[in-house]
N, C-alpha and C positions, 0 to 999 in steps of 0.2 A: 269824490271817488273817480270819476272817470280822468278827471288830470292825474291821477296818481297812476292809473294805469296806463298812459301816455308816457308819463316821465320814464317809469318801469322799462316802457317798450323801448323807449329811445337809450336808455341807459345801456340797456341789453344788446341793440343793436350796437352802440358804439363800443362795448366790451368786445363783441364778436368780431365786429373790423380790426380793432386793436391786436386780437389775438392774433386774426390771419397776415396782417403786416407783419408782428414779430415772430411769426413761424410762417414764414412764406417759402423757405425753403423746405419745410416738410410738405408742405401743398405739390410745390413742382416735383419731388419725388413721386410723390401719388400719381401727378400725371404722367410721369416718365413710365411708371408701371403699366398704365394702359397702353402708352404708345410702342412699348416694346411686346408687349401681347399681341396687339396688332401686327407688328412688323414680323413677329417669330410665325404667326398664323397664315401671312401673307407670303413668307418665305416657303413654308409647307405647302401652301396650296401649289406655288410656283414649281418645288419639287416634285410634286406628284403629277404635274401636267408634262414634265420634260420627261419622267422614267415609267409613265405608264404606256403598257404595250397596246390599250384599247379592248383588250379581252375584258378586264375588269372594271367594275364601276368606279368611280375616283373615291380614294379612299380605303380601298379595301385592296388588300395583296394578292398578287399574282400567284395561284396554287400552281403547282406541278404536279401532276396526277400520276406521273411516270413510276412505275415498281422497280426497285434497283433488287436483281437476283443475287445472292450471295453467293461466293464459290464455295463449291462441297468440299468441304475438309475432312480428310480422314484420319482417323487417331492412330499415330504410329503403332507399330507393332512392335514389341519389346519390351524390357524392364526399365521401369521409373528409377532415375536415381535417386535414392534416400539419403538423406544426411545420417550419417552413425553417429550413434551417441557412446560416448567412451566414459 
């Protein structure tokens, strides 16, 4: 019984290695995904360091608490033009 388990284990290992060899391009693409994610994260970190004013913690946007006053707009006196129905 023990030799049967060893044979199936070695067969499974051989099948797994053959699968990896036949589909190596898929595994390379999987590795590239992690590389791209790391690269984008690194560029985002550099971007926050360049454009950070030092007022806010990294990763948080800088908020401007200025209140903009809207100019007073008066309603024009007079009649409004209404479209005439015929």
